[in-house]
N, C-alpha and C positions, 0 to 999 in steps of 0.2 A: 504494500500500500504506500503511495507517495505521501510524504509528510513535509510540510513547510512551516517553520515556526519563525515569526518575525520578532526581533527584540523590541522591547517597549519604546526604545528611542527611534525605532524604524530605520536605523542605519546599518543593521546587520541582520542577515537571515541565516538560519541553520536548517539544512535539509538532509534527508536520508539518501542512501545510494540509489534508490529507485528514481528519485527526482533528478539526481545528477545524470542518470542514464537517459531519462526522458528528454532532458535539456541538451544532451550531447556534450556535457562537461567532462573532460578527461584530463590526464596528466599533461597532455599536449595543448590544452586550451590556454591561450594567453590571457593575462589580466586585461579587461576592457579599460579604456580611458576613464580615470576617476574611480576605479574599482579594484578589488583584490580578491582572488580565489585562494583561500588558505590551503596549503599543501603540507603533507607530512614529510618525514625524512627521506621517503622513497619517491617524493614528487607526486604522490597521489592526492587528489582533492579530499579534504577532510569533511566537506559539507558546510563549512562556514564561508559565507559570501558577504563581503563588506562593500558598502556603498553601491556604486553602479553595477557591481557584479551581481547584485540581487536581481537585476532586470533579466538576467539569463534564465531565471526560474519563475519570476513573478508572472511572466507572460503565459505560463502554463496554468495559472490559477483561474478557476471559473469566476466570471464577473457577475456581481449583483446587478439587477436591473435598476433603472432610475427609480422605479416605483418602490422597490425594496429599500434603497438608500434613503429616499425621501421620507418614507415612513419611519425609519430608524432615527433619522435626524430630528424629525418633528417631535419625537418623544423626549428629546433632550430639553425642549424649551422650558418646561416647568422646573426641571432640575437646575437650569441656569438661573432662572428667576429666584430660586431658593438661595442662591449665592449672591444675589443682587446684580446679576449680569444682564444688561439690556442690549449689548452690542458684541458681535463676535467677528473674527477674521479667519478666513481659510487660506493658509499660505501654501497649500499644495493643490490649488484648483486646476483642473484640466480643461483645456479648450476642445480637445477631441481625444479619443473617439466619442466620449460623452462630454458634452459641454456642461460644466457645473452650474452655469447660469440657469440652464433649463432645469437642472436637478433642484437647485435651491428655490426657484420659483414654484416648482411643484411642492417642495417642502413647506413653503409658506402657505400654500393652499391647504396643506394637511395640518397646519397649526403652529409652525415655527413663527414666533413673533419678533425675535431679536433682529435688530438691524445687522446686516451681514455684508462684509466686504471681502471680495474675492481677489486673489493674486494668482494670475496664470503662470504656470511653470514655463520657463523660457523655451524648453525643448519643444513645446507645443506651438510656439509662435514663430520659430525660426523661419519657416518657409512662407508664412503669411502674417507679418507682424502688426498689421493694421487691425485694431479692434473696433467693432461696431460702436458708433457714437452713443447709441441708446444704452449700451451696457456700461458706459462710462459716466452716465448721468448720476451725480452724487446725491441728487434729490430722491432718487429711487431707494427704497429700503434695502434692496439688494443691488450692488453694482461692483464693477471691477475697479480696484484701487491701485493695482500695480503689476509688475513683472517680477518673478521670483526665480532665483537660481542659487546654486550651492558653490561655496568656495572650499569647503572641507566637510568633515563629519562630526563625530562626538568625542568628548573627553572620556566618557565611561567606556566607549567601545574602542578606544585607542585609534580612532580614524581622524580625529582633529589634526590639522596640519600645524604642528608645534615646532618650537625651537627655544630651548634645548629639547632633546628627545624625551620620550616618556621614561619615567623612573625605572631603572633596571633594564631598559631596552636601548642599548647603546646606539643602534642604528635605526630605531623606529621613530620617525618624525611624523607619522600619520600619512594621510592620503590627500594630496591636492586634487581638487575636482573641477577647476576651471582655469582659464588663462586670461591674460590682459586683453587679448583680442576678443575673447568671448564676452568679457565684462563690458567692453566698449560697444560691442554689437547689441547686447541686451540693453545697455544704457541708451543707445540711439533709438531703439524701439520704444522704450519708456518715454523718451523725449517726444517722439512722433505722436504718441497717444496722450501726452501730458499727464502721465501717471508716475508713480514712484517706482524706482528700482530697489528691490529688496533682496539682500544677499545673506545667506546663512554663512556665518563664520565663527568658529570657536577658538582656534589656535592662533598664535602670534603671526605665523607666516601667512595664514589665510587673511587675517585682518590687514597685515602689511600690504598684501597684494591689492586689496580693495582701495585702501587709502592712497597708495602710490599711483594707482590708476586714475583716481578721480580728484586728487587734491588740486589739480590745475584746470579741471573741467568746469565750465560755467553751468550752474544749476538751471533747471527749466521750470521748477515750481516756485510760485511766489509765496505760498502760504505754509510751506513745510519743507523739510530737507528733501531734495530730489533723490538722494541716495541714502538708504538706511541699512544698517547691518543688524541682523538678528543674532542675539546671544552675546558675543564678545566675551568669552570666558577668560582669555589671556590677551594682554595688550601691553606693549612696551610704553614707557613714558614718552618717548619721542613720537611714536605713532599716535598716542593719545592727543598730543599737542597739534599734530598735523590734521587729525580728524576734526578737531575743534575749528581750526582755521578753514578747513574745507567745507564746514557746515554739514558734515555727515551726521545723520541721526543714528541713535542706537536704541534698540528695544531688547531688554534683557530680562532674565527670569530668576528671581530669588529662590524658587523652589528647587532648582537643580542641586545646589550645594546642600540645602536642607535635607533633601531626600536621597541623594546619591553620594553621601560623604565617603562611604567605604571605597568606591571606585576612584574618587578624586585623590584620596590619600594614597591608594595603591599606585595610581598612574602618574601622579605629580609629586607626591611627598607632602608632608605637613606644611613646610614653609612656603612652598609654591602655591599650595591650595589656598592659603590665607591671602594671597595676592590676586586671586581670581575675582572676576566680576567687580572691578574697582569702581563701583557706582559713585561713591563720594568724589573720587578723583575726576570722574567724567563730568559730574555736575559742576565742580569747582573750575574745570577747564572751559566751561561754557557750552558743552555739548548738550544738544536736546536729547533727553533720555526718557524712556517710558518703560513701565513694567508690563509683563503679560504672563500667562500661565504656561503656554506652549502645550497645553493638554491636547491629546493624551500622551505626548512624547516624554513621559517620565514614569518611573516605576511607582510613584506615590499613589496611594489608594484613592485620594480625593484630589485629582490634579487641577480641577478648575477653581478650587477654593482660594479666593484672593487673600483671605485672612491668614492662611498659611504663609503666603508670599510676603505679606506685610510683616508678620512676626519674624520671618527669616531675614528680611532687610533691616529691621530695627534692632534685632539682637545679634545678628551675624553669628548665630550658633546653629548647628545641625539638629536634626530631630533627637539625636542621642546626646546632645550637650556639647559636642565637639566645637571648639572655637574655630570659626571660618574666616576670621580677620576683622578684629574690632576697629581697625582704622577706617574701614569702609562702611561703618554703620551710618544709617540716616535716621532721622526722627520719624515718628508716626505720621505727622502731618505731611512730611515730604513723601513718604511711601504711599499714602492715600492719593496724593496729587499725581504721582507717577502712574497710578492705576486709572486715573480719571481724566483730569484736564490735559495732562501731558500725553496720555494715550490717544485722546481725541485729536490733539494737534498733530501727532505723528501719523495717524491713520486717516486724517482729513474727513472724518464723518461729520457732516454739518450739524452744528447747533446742539451738541451734547457735551457731557463732561463737566459742566458747571451749572449752577443754579443762578441764572441771570436772565434779564429781559431779552426776549427774542430767541431763547433756547427752549428745546423740548424739556418738559419737566420730568426728567428721569432722576429718581432719587430713591434711597432706601432708608428704612427705619431699623436701627439696631437695638439689641437688648442691653448693650453697655456702651459707655462713652469710650470709643477706641483711642481717643487722644489722652485719656486720663488713667486708664487701667494699667496694671502691671504689664509691661511688654511681653512677658513670658506667657500671659494668658490671652493674647490677641487671637490665637488660633481657636479659642473657644467662643469667640463672638458669633452670635447668631443673627440672621436677618429676620426681623419680625414682619416687615412688609416691604414689597417692591412696587414702585410706581413707574410707569412708562408713559411718557406723554401726558402726565397728570392723572392717569387712570391706574387704579389698583389692579395689578396683574398677579400678585402673589401675597398670601397671608399665611403665616406659620400656624399650623394646627397643633393644639396641645392635647395630650392624653389626659383623661380624667382619672386614670389608675394611679 
């Protein structure tokens, strides 16, 4: 029986010999660009496929219909409201063979209420980069907000493009997944469509490549950074300064260190781990920063919960109490702002993220004052009510027992 298991970070797949046989992967199969086929001492594939090598087997998997996907997505709406979430982004949106715009429109008919911003993967746009103007209309509750590509992989999977190499791995610097030429081509497509270029990058070398490519390029968006990097786990001081000068935005995720501390300590060591995700340094340098969950790309059981992320950013400790870098702590008010106003600014969803005249009245009622309670208890905060556009869309139910 063929078996394919995808790691929670979605950067690595593990398959059995039957799948390798079906995909035609042998000891003679070369690594695809931006991917790695792990092989044993005899040169035989082990079944571990990293980054773009996953596509060798993913093409064998049966695809869900638009109807099935839309139904599953619609069921998430109430769960998101229970966490106070009124807007979401999909950073792996496909333009074909299934256009996610069609899928999300159907999802909305089935009950999804959250405002939704799609980012088409660059590979789907290469041959036809012009996006239909109606899809780009930001007044629509579902619209395309950008073009997405990858510069590297993950820290936990040792596929981030790092320097120095991973701890105990003298020659393992990770996997580069793009080039300057590819970045510029994707940037030109984003410019043509007047949308944001969004690039996944974790390691120093991956971030360096992006900043070096765009630091002297004129931006095309007037209301937000034209280029934004997702994650930025590791960043040199010099690159941080250049990113600020280039007006490159950064969206990062406090939950990674909080939830995946064991893999960070193993792959980076304690000292280097404490310098990861330097949020305070980014802010002090003048970089536009926002927080997100990256759900479900983490092993944490409750990946969408923003209060986990707020606690992680405010305490800079992991779930087990490990110090993840006290010099990069931010206060609770800043963490909340990075999940709200700053997130709106970087995603360009009109008129949300703040309670002010002319904006949609999206707000939540909490059971505790998040700015006053012990930071260690922020993850216990509960949403009592969620309002979207001034209307009550969620109210917590209490048990009488």
